[in-house]
Residue frames as qw, qx, qy, qz and C-alpha x, y, z in Angstrom:
[[0.508, 0.346, -0.771, 0.166, -31.68, 29.70, 37.22],
 [0.739, -0.477, -0.470, -0.077, -32.35, 27.33, 40.10],
 [0.431, -0.889, 0.041, -0.149, -31.67, 28.48, 43.59],
 [0.834, -0.371, 0.154, 0.378, -28.49, 26.50, 44.35],
 [0.624, 0.285, 0.257, 0.681, -26.75, 28.07, 41.32],
 [0.006, -0.953, -0.198, -0.228, -27.89, 31.57, 42.24],
 [0.454, -0.868, 0.193, 0.067, -25.06, 31.83, 44.59],
 [0.841, 0.365, -0.057, 0.395, -22.23, 31.19, 42.25],
 [0.193, 0.783, -0.264, 0.529, -20.48, 34.33, 43.43],
 [0.613, -0.637, 0.342, -0.317, -20.71, 33.31, 47.04],
 [0.980, -0.082, 0.163, 0.076, -19.49, 29.81, 46.24],
 [0.716, 0.536, -0.129, 0.428, -16.61, 30.90, 44.08],
 [0.022, -0.784, 0.316, -0.533, -15.44, 33.54, 46.57],
 [0.765, -0.506, 0.284, -0.280, -15.84, 31.17, 49.43],
 [0.956, -0.061, 0.275, 0.079, -14.21, 28.14, 47.82],
 [0.777, 0.478, 0.040, 0.409, -11.67, 29.48, 45.40],
 [0.149, 0.882, -0.179, 0.410, -10.15, 32.59, 46.86],
 [0.437, -0.800, 0.345, -0.226, -8.65, 31.59, 50.23],
 [0.958, -0.156, 0.234, 0.061, -6.17, 28.94, 49.24],
 [0.764, 0.504, -0.017, 0.403, -3.01, 30.30, 47.64],
 [0.067, -0.920, 0.294, -0.251, -0.09, 31.38, 49.75],
 [0.862, -0.112, -0.257, 0.422, 3.34, 30.45, 51.10],
 [0.382, -0.858, 0.017, 0.341, 5.74, 32.42, 53.25],
 [0.525, -0.082, 0.385, 0.754, 7.67, 33.56, 50.17],
 [0.156, 0.566, 0.031, -0.809, 7.25, 36.79, 48.35],
 [0.052, 0.064, -0.779, -0.621, 6.80, 34.94, 45.02],
 [0.076, -0.490, -0.867, -0.050, 3.20, 34.20, 46.23],
 [0.046, 0.556, 0.304, -0.772, 2.41, 37.78, 46.78],
 [0.078, 0.149, -0.485, -0.858, 0.23, 39.44, 44.28],
 [0.646, 0.227, 0.174, -0.708, -3.09, 39.07, 42.46],
 [0.195, -0.043, 0.962, 0.189, -4.41, 35.71, 41.26],
 [0.606, 0.226, -0.049, -0.761, -7.30, 34.67, 39.02],
 [0.653, 0.058, 0.746, -0.116, -9.12, 31.43, 38.45],
 [0.202, 0.256, -0.672, -0.665, -9.08, 30.10, 34.84],
 [0.688, 0.128, 0.438, -0.564, -12.65, 28.89, 34.53],
 [0.717, 0.447, -0.407, -0.346, -11.82, 27.21, 31.18],
 [0.415, 0.335, -0.825, 0.187, -9.69, 24.73, 33.17],
 [0.487, -0.277, 0.531, -0.635, -12.16, 24.13, 35.99],
 [0.392, -0.040, -0.912, -0.116, -13.11, 20.53, 36.77],
 [0.462, -0.318, 0.159, -0.813, -16.51, 20.95, 38.39],
 [0.421, -0.081, 0.807, -0.406, -18.35, 18.66, 40.76],
 [0.294, -0.025, -0.807, -0.512, -20.29, 15.80, 39.14],
 [0.038, 0.339, 0.835, -0.432, -22.84, 15.57, 41.89],
 [0.009, -0.514, -0.608, -0.605, -26.24, 16.48, 40.43],
 [0.213, 0.038, 0.298, -0.930, -28.49, 19.42, 41.51],
 [0.051, -0.384, -0.912, -0.138, -32.06, 18.32, 41.97],
 [0.214, 0.094, 0.080, -0.969, -35.06, 20.74, 41.39],
 [0.052, 0.451, 0.882, 0.123, -38.83, 20.32, 41.22],
 [0.208, 0.165, 0.017, -0.964, -41.37, 22.84, 39.89],
 [0.243, -0.266, -0.855, -0.374, -44.89, 21.44, 39.92],
 [0.329, -0.666, -0.666, -0.063, -48.38, 22.38, 41.10],
 [0.097, -0.915, -0.070, -0.385, -47.34, 25.93, 41.85],
 [0.670, -0.706, 0.206, 0.100, -44.48, 24.94, 44.17],
 [0.550, 0.675, -0.450, 0.200, -40.70, 25.21, 43.56],
 [0.824, -0.539, 0.163, 0.064, -38.24, 22.98, 45.45],
 [0.412, 0.673, -0.597, 0.146, -34.46, 22.98, 45.49],
 [0.933, -0.319, -0.130, -0.106, -33.81, 19.62, 47.00],
 [0.817, 0.068, -0.180, 0.544, -30.01, 19.90, 47.09],
 [0.011, -0.751, 0.178, -0.636, -29.86, 23.37, 48.65],
 [0.610, -0.211, -0.615, 0.452, -28.55, 23.34, 52.16],
 [0.432, 0.175, 0.839, -0.281, -30.97, 23.48, 53.91],
 [0.194, 0.352, 0.777, 0.484, -33.51, 22.46, 51.19],
 [0.187, 0.225, 0.110, -0.950, -35.99, 25.04, 49.97],
 [0.077, 0.435, 0.852, 0.281, -39.63, 24.70, 49.14],
 [0.088, 0.414, 0.206, -0.882, -41.66, 27.76, 48.28],
 [0.520, 0.670, 0.482, -0.220, -44.64, 28.91, 46.19],
 [0.418, 0.006, 0.485, 0.768, -43.70, 29.75, 42.58],
 [0.158, 0.816, 0.556, -0.015, -46.00, 32.77, 42.34],
 [0.392, 0.595, 0.071, 0.698, -43.42, 35.50, 41.73],
 [0.373, -0.849, 0.006, -0.374, -43.85, 36.86, 45.27],
 [0.123, 0.561, -0.693, 0.436, -41.23, 37.03, 48.03],
 [0.875, -0.317, -0.327, -0.166, -41.34, 33.91, 50.09],
 [0.408, -0.756, 0.469, -0.204, -39.57, 33.48, 53.48],
 [0.875, 0.175, -0.427, 0.148, -36.75, 31.05, 53.56],
 [0.541, -0.787, 0.266, -0.132, -34.69, 30.18, 56.70],
 [0.850, -0.332, 0.326, 0.248, -31.19, 28.90, 57.45],
 [0.712, 0.459, 0.190, 0.496, -29.54, 30.58, 54.53],
 [0.409, -0.582, -0.123, 0.692, -26.95, 33.31, 55.50],
 [0.264, -0.055, 0.401, 0.875, -27.04, 35.08, 52.10],
 [0.309, -0.238, -0.385, -0.836, -30.73, 35.59, 51.62],
 [0.198, 0.111, 0.767, -0.601, -33.96, 35.45, 53.64],
 [0.644, 0.492, 0.333, -0.482, -36.72, 35.66, 50.91],
 [0.222, -0.142, 0.767, 0.585, -36.89, 34.10, 47.42],
 [0.565, 0.515, 0.221, -0.605, -39.29, 34.75, 44.53],
 [0.325, -0.030, 0.840, 0.433, -39.69, 32.28, 41.68],
 [0.541, 0.507, 0.058, -0.668, -41.68, 33.51, 38.62],
 [0.602, 0.178, 0.739, 0.245, -42.69, 30.90, 36.00],
 [0.151, 0.489, -0.349, -0.785, -42.23, 32.48, 32.55],
 [0.724, 0.250, -0.416, -0.490, -43.15, 29.34, 30.63],
 [0.975, -0.182, 0.068, -0.111, -42.91, 25.52, 30.90],
 [0.859, 0.192, -0.104, 0.463, -39.25, 25.89, 30.06],
 [0.340, 0.479, -0.181, 0.789, -38.29, 29.15, 31.72],
 [0.478, -0.778, -0.384, 0.139, -38.20, 30.73, 35.18],
 [0.223, 0.648, -0.263, 0.679, -36.75, 33.85, 36.81],
 [0.660, -0.530, -0.456, 0.274, -35.74, 34.12, 40.47],
 [0.075, 0.733, -0.192, 0.649, -35.06, 37.08, 42.75],
 [0.696, -0.363, -0.519, 0.338, -33.51, 36.69, 46.18],
 [0.073, -0.807, 0.097, -0.579, -33.37, 39.32, 48.95],
 [0.589, -0.288, -0.574, 0.491, -31.98, 39.85, 52.35],
 [0.156, -0.489, -0.364, 0.777, -33.38, 42.38, 54.69],
 [0.367, 0.786, 0.361, -0.341, -35.57, 43.60, 51.80],
 [0.115, 0.746, -0.465, -0.462, -32.64, 44.25, 49.45],
 [0.911, 0.397, -0.037, -0.102, -32.20, 42.30, 46.28],
 [0.422, -0.676, 0.574, 0.187, -29.01, 40.31, 46.45],
 [0.277, -0.164, 0.858, 0.400, -29.29, 37.89, 43.51],
 [0.686, 0.444, 0.105, -0.567, -31.30, 37.57, 40.26],
 [0.280, -0.205, 0.871, 0.348, -31.23, 34.75, 37.68],
 [0.738, 0.371, -0.084, -0.558, -32.91, 33.46, 34.52],
 [0.403, -0.201, 0.884, 0.130, -33.07, 29.84, 33.62],
 [0.672, 0.424, -0.186, -0.578, -34.06, 28.48, 30.23],
 [0.676, -0.089, 0.730, 0.045, -34.37, 24.77, 29.32],
 [0.049, 0.295, -0.683, -0.667, -33.64, 23.77, 25.73],
 [0.695, 0.111, -0.198, -0.682, -36.49, 22.50, 23.45],
 [0.708, 0.108, -0.692, -0.088, -35.22, 18.97, 23.74],
 [0.725, -0.627, -0.084, -0.272, -35.19, 19.25, 27.49],
 [0.916, -0.052, -0.194, 0.348, -31.56, 18.17, 27.96],
 [0.495, 0.152, -0.191, 0.834, -29.76, 21.51, 28.62],
 [0.258, -0.866, -0.409, 0.126, -30.39, 24.07, 31.15],
 [0.430, 0.449, -0.028, 0.782, -28.94, 27.55, 30.48],
 [0.360, -0.814, -0.388, 0.237, -28.63, 30.13, 33.26],
 [0.335, 0.524, -0.096, 0.777, -27.45, 33.69, 33.69],
 [0.546, -0.661, -0.458, 0.236, -27.11, 35.59, 36.97],
 [0.130, 0.665, -0.262, 0.687, -26.19, 38.70, 38.91],
 [0.755, -0.445, -0.458, 0.150, -25.16, 38.02, 42.49],
 [0.079, 0.641, -0.346, 0.681, -24.28, 40.55, 45.25],
 [0.792, -0.527, -0.243, -0.189, -25.16, 38.20, 48.13],
 [0.853, -0.337, -0.045, 0.396, -21.53, 37.91, 49.03],
 [0.508, 0.334, 0.094, 0.788, -20.11, 41.27, 47.87],
 [0.183, -0.751, -0.298, 0.559, -19.71, 44.78, 49.34],
 [0.059, -0.426, 0.394, 0.812, -19.11, 46.12, 45.80],
 [0.552, 0.298, -0.388, -0.675, -20.42, 45.50, 42.25],
 [0.891, -0.019, 0.343, -0.295, -22.31, 42.23, 41.78],
 [0.249, -0.297, 0.851, 0.354, -20.65, 39.16, 40.28],
 [0.712, 0.431, 0.040, -0.553, -22.19, 38.29, 37.01],
 [0.049, -0.336, 0.886, 0.315, -21.98, 35.32, 34.51],
 [0.837, 0.155, -0.060, -0.521, -23.77, 32.41, 32.88],
 [0.181, -0.359, 0.915, 0.025, -23.43, 28.73, 32.41],
 [0.694, 0.079, -0.506, -0.505, -25.00, 25.44, 31.46],
 [0.520, -0.245, 0.758, -0.308, -26.21, 22.24, 33.22],
 [0.389, 0.161, -0.807, -0.414, -26.75, 18.82, 31.51],
 [0.786, -0.271, 0.059, -0.553, -29.78, 16.72, 32.42],
 [0.023, -0.317, 0.932, -0.175, -29.14, 13.57, 34.42],
 [0.027, 0.370, 0.924, -0.088, -32.72, 12.55, 35.13],
 [0.185, -0.445, -0.417, -0.771, -36.12, 13.86, 34.21],
 [0.267, -0.069, 0.518, -0.810, -38.65, 15.32, 36.61],
 [0.350, 0.328, 0.845, -0.235, -42.11, 13.77, 37.20],
 [0.152, 0.452, 0.696, 0.537, -44.70, 13.82, 34.43],
 [0.086, -0.849, -0.471, -0.224, -46.42, 17.17, 34.14],
 [0.479, -0.709, -0.088, 0.510, -43.76, 19.17, 35.91],
 [0.247, 0.932, -0.184, -0.190, -41.93, 22.23, 34.49],
 [0.820, 0.457, -0.254, 0.232, -38.86, 21.37, 32.31],
 [0.058, 0.728, -0.532, 0.429, -36.53, 22.78, 35.00],
 [0.816, -0.389, 0.303, -0.303, -37.47, 19.77, 37.20],
 [0.961, 0.185, -0.179, 0.100, -35.13, 16.78, 37.56],
 [0.707, -0.533, 0.207, 0.417, -31.48, 16.16, 38.23],
 [0.470, 0.865, -0.100, 0.144, -28.86, 18.40, 36.49],
 [0.771, -0.329, 0.081, 0.539, -25.02, 18.29, 36.43],
 [0.007, 0.910, -0.120, -0.398, -23.13, 21.49, 36.02],
 [0.836, 0.391, 0.230, 0.308, -21.36, 21.54, 32.69],
 [0.539, 0.247, 0.020, 0.805, -19.69, 24.96, 32.50],
 [0.119, -0.857, -0.257, 0.430, -19.54, 28.53, 33.73],
 [0.504, 0.471, 0.290, 0.664, -18.96, 31.32, 31.20],
 [0.064, 0.667, 0.118, 0.733, -18.22, 35.10, 31.36],
 [0.582, -0.666, -0.393, 0.251, -17.87, 35.16, 35.10],
 [0.104, 0.953, -0.066, 0.277, -16.85, 38.65, 36.07],
 [0.531, 0.385, -0.552, 0.515, -13.29, 39.10, 37.28],
 [0.236, -0.530, 0.430, -0.691, -14.41, 40.35, 40.67],
 [0.871, -0.283, 0.130, -0.380, -15.79, 36.94, 41.54],
 [0.980, 0.070, -0.046, 0.181, -12.66, 34.92, 40.60],
 [0.492, 0.591, -0.261, 0.584, -9.87, 37.30, 41.49],
 [0.634, -0.763, -0.109, 0.064, -8.04, 37.94, 44.82],
 [0.337, 0.739, -0.421, 0.403, -4.80, 39.35, 46.23],
 [0.861, -0.392, -0.238, 0.220, -2.40, 37.72, 48.76],
 [0.163, 0.798, -0.398, 0.422, 0.31, 39.31, 50.92],
 [0.848, -0.280, -0.348, 0.284, 2.63, 37.36, 53.19],
 [0.016, -0.806, 0.319, -0.499, 4.11, 39.30, 56.03],
 [0.227, -0.452, 0.774, -0.382, 6.34, 37.20, 58.36],
 [0.064, 0.039, 0.995, -0.064, 4.34, 34.29, 59.48],
 [0.358, 0.495, 0.534, -0.585, 1.00, 35.84, 58.47],
 [0.215, 0.231, 0.715, 0.624, -1.09, 35.66, 55.37],
 [0.239, 0.489, 0.290, -0.787, -3.36, 38.44, 54.33],
 [0.216, 0.317, 0.795, 0.471, -6.09, 38.00, 51.66],
 [0.259, 0.498, 0.256, -0.787, -8.51, 40.45, 50.03],
 [0.368, 0.390, 0.761, 0.365, -10.94, 40.36, 47.23],
 [0.001, -0.200, -0.286, -0.937, -12.53, 42.99, 44.96],
 [0.464, -0.514, -0.550, -0.466, -15.90, 42.15, 46.52],
 [0.355, -0.685, 0.188, -0.608, -14.90, 43.02, 50.04],
 [0.933, -0.337, -0.127, 0.013, -13.80, 39.78, 51.73],
 [0.294, 0.695, -0.534, 0.381, -10.56, 39.70, 53.72],
 [0.839, -0.541, -0.056, 0.023, -8.62, 37.97, 56.54],
 [0.221, 0.713, -0.604, 0.278, -5.24, 37.98, 58.13],
 [0.949, -0.267, 0.045, -0.161, -4.25, 34.53, 59.47],
 [0.343, -0.639, 0.684, 0.073, -1.11, 32.88, 60.75],
 [0.654, 0.387, -0.582, -0.290, 0.37, 30.12, 58.65],
 [0.052, 0.260, -0.916, 0.301, 0.44, 27.68, 61.58],
 [0.337, -0.366, -0.839, -0.222, -3.33, 26.76, 61.53],
 [0.041, -0.281, -0.550, 0.786, -4.43, 29.38, 64.14],
 [0.129, 0.692, 0.686, 0.186, -8.07, 30.32, 63.56],
 [0.118, -0.201, -0.036, 0.972, -8.67, 33.87, 62.61],
 [0.410, 0.602, 0.442, -0.524, -11.83, 35.94, 61.70],
 [0.324, 0.283, 0.663, 0.613, -13.07, 35.93, 58.12],
 [0.091, 0.509, 0.233, -0.824, -14.37, 39.43, 57.25],
 [0.310, 0.389, -0.252, -0.830, -17.04, 40.49, 54.83],
 [0.408, -0.003, -0.830, -0.381, -18.71, 37.16, 54.12],
 [0.634, -0.304, 0.210, -0.679, -22.10, 36.51, 55.88],
 [0.954, -0.016, -0.168, -0.248, -21.58, 32.79, 55.37],
 [0.806, 0.124, -0.391, 0.426, -18.03, 32.37, 56.57],
 [0.428, -0.893, -0.026, -0.141, -16.95, 33.37, 60.03],
 [0.502, -0.709, 0.470, 0.157, -13.49, 31.98, 60.61],
 [0.760, 0.576, -0.300, 0.024, -10.50, 30.67, 58.66],
 [0.623, -0.611, 0.457, 0.173, -7.33, 28.71, 59.40],
 [0.689, 0.651, -0.318, -0.024, -4.33, 28.09, 57.11],
 [0.644, -0.572, 0.490, 0.134, -1.36, 25.76, 57.50],
 [0.302, 0.646, -0.627, -0.313, 1.55, 24.64, 55.40],
 [0.947, 0.017, 0.318, -0.049, 1.85, 21.14, 53.93],
 [0.807, 0.134, 0.243, 0.521, 5.38, 20.58, 52.84],
 [0.327, -0.360, 0.157, 0.860, 7.07, 23.38, 50.85],
 [0.043, 0.016, -0.536, -0.843, 4.67, 23.86, 47.96],
 [0.334, -0.456, -0.755, -0.333, 1.19, 23.32, 49.43],
 [0.142, -0.121, 0.441, -0.878, -1.24, 24.99, 51.69],
 [0.237, -0.446, -0.857, -0.101, -4.44, 23.74, 53.35],
 [0.166, -0.176, 0.187, -0.952, -7.19, 26.06, 54.35],
 [0.158, -0.433, -0.878, 0.128, -10.20, 25.33, 56.52],
 [0.218, -0.306, -0.075, -0.924, -13.24, 27.63, 56.50],
 [0.126, -0.336, -0.871, 0.337, -15.96, 27.62, 59.20],
 [0.341, -0.499, -0.254, -0.755, -19.45, 28.94, 59.70],
 [0.684, -0.599, 0.143, -0.392, -19.86, 29.19, 63.44],
 [0.551, -0.482, 0.679, -0.051, -18.51, 25.92, 64.88],
 [0.863, 0.298, 0.406, -0.039, -19.02, 23.98, 61.64],
 [0.307, -0.383, 0.600, 0.632, -16.40, 23.32, 59.03],
 [0.634, 0.591, 0.306, -0.394, -17.84, 24.08, 55.71],
 [0.761, 0.631, -0.148, 0.036, -14.96, 23.75, 53.24],
 [0.664, -0.530, 0.386, 0.361, -11.43, 22.47, 53.05],
 [0.630, 0.770, -0.092, -0.033, -9.16, 23.63, 50.18],
 [0.753, -0.364, 0.365, 0.409, -5.74, 22.35, 49.22],
 [0.429, 0.877, -0.162, -0.145, -3.41, 24.29, 46.86],
 [0.810, -0.176, 0.334, 0.449, -0.33, 22.95, 45.16],
 [0.104, 0.874, -0.197, -0.432, 1.99, 25.43, 43.55],
 [0.847, 0.508, 0.002, 0.155, 3.52, 24.74, 40.11],
 [0.746, -0.229, 0.056, 0.623, 7.32, 24.78, 39.88],
 [0.352, 0.439, 0.209, 0.800, 7.25, 27.96, 37.74],
 [0.164, -0.352, -0.431, 0.814, 5.41, 29.90, 40.57],
 [0.194, 0.048, -0.234, -0.951, 2.91, 31.24, 38.04],
 [0.657, -0.195, -0.438, -0.582, 0.07, 28.73, 38.35],
 [0.210, -0.184, 0.838, -0.468, -1.39, 26.61, 41.13],
 [0.469, -0.231, -0.787, -0.326, -3.90, 23.67, 41.34],
 [0.342, -0.197, 0.466, -0.792, -6.67, 24.14, 43.94],
 [0.376, -0.225, -0.888, -0.141, -8.71, 21.20, 45.18],
 [0.354, -0.247, 0.215, -0.876, -11.90, 22.29, 46.90],
 [0.259, -0.303, -0.915, 0.067, -14.03, 20.06, 49.21],
 [0.378, -0.338, -0.033, -0.861, -17.35, 21.72, 49.77],
 [0.100, -0.068, -0.936, 0.330, -18.53, 19.87, 52.92],
 [0.419, 0.241, 0.334, -0.809, -21.85, 21.65, 52.98],
 [0.746, 0.382, -0.111, -0.535, -23.00, 20.19, 49.64],
 [0.809, -0.155, 0.562, 0.077, -20.72, 17.07, 49.58],
 [0.728, 0.681, 0.063, 0.051, -18.89, 18.06, 46.47],
 [0.619, -0.447, 0.325, 0.558, -15.34, 18.17, 45.22],
 [0.558, 0.821, 0.115, 0.042, -14.05, 20.45, 42.45],
 [0.679, -0.259, 0.183, 0.662, -10.63, 21.42, 41.01],
 [0.279, 0.952, 0.122, -0.034, -9.43, 24.73, 39.67],
 [0.694, 0.141, 0.045, 0.705, -6.36, 26.33, 38.22],
 [0.118, -0.949, -0.137, 0.258, -5.21, 29.79, 39.39],
 [0.655, 0.482, 0.113, 0.571, -3.03, 32.09, 37.38],
 [0.380, -0.558, -0.140, 0.724, -0.81, 34.86, 38.75],
 [0.375, 0.861, 0.325, 0.107, -1.70, 38.10, 37.04]]
């Protein structure tokens, strides 16, 4: 699967989990994203595999490496520092990403015979201190790559994620006084005041700080930072029954907006 999608686990945990709390005990507990109700970003991912080189043009920062199956150094990515892309056929590739010599993500990408659907499956521990997050999904072609390039080349729009393991879409909240505590099965956590005061974000190499603040009586806004840079803003609106919540996520790194539904377990 192309490099940007390798880090589903990191993206989901970063963007989905830190946004659901109010200073009421009803919001305490474990929550889970319903991926069947996800409204995913429509901004295309752009890849190019040609003449022995692989490019992820929409990665941040962009990636361009030899597609020879060997570890290639990449810079500017907190979750991995080498990537290896192996070309299996003109419709299929495999990718392995490592950090400090340790494998943190693997994926397999296969393009359909008509060239219009890209299927991927992955195992990702780049953002976890426990078992890897696994899953699969599909992207739909928006534009073709140049003549003679591998079928994975071109512009693709994510269509769906399936069978995402619970550890990547589940988290627990606890409100104590004016403070919100969050933890995930994959080892992320924070404890932040509900007045927008910045606090450390623990266990995520790509997120260093978090702040949360109330908006009215049924909504919460969270801002996540990497160093001095804001990387995402998430707004949650709680349903009247207290059992579900709608989460709007603005990924400022990639310039995308997505919407999710969380269900109390």
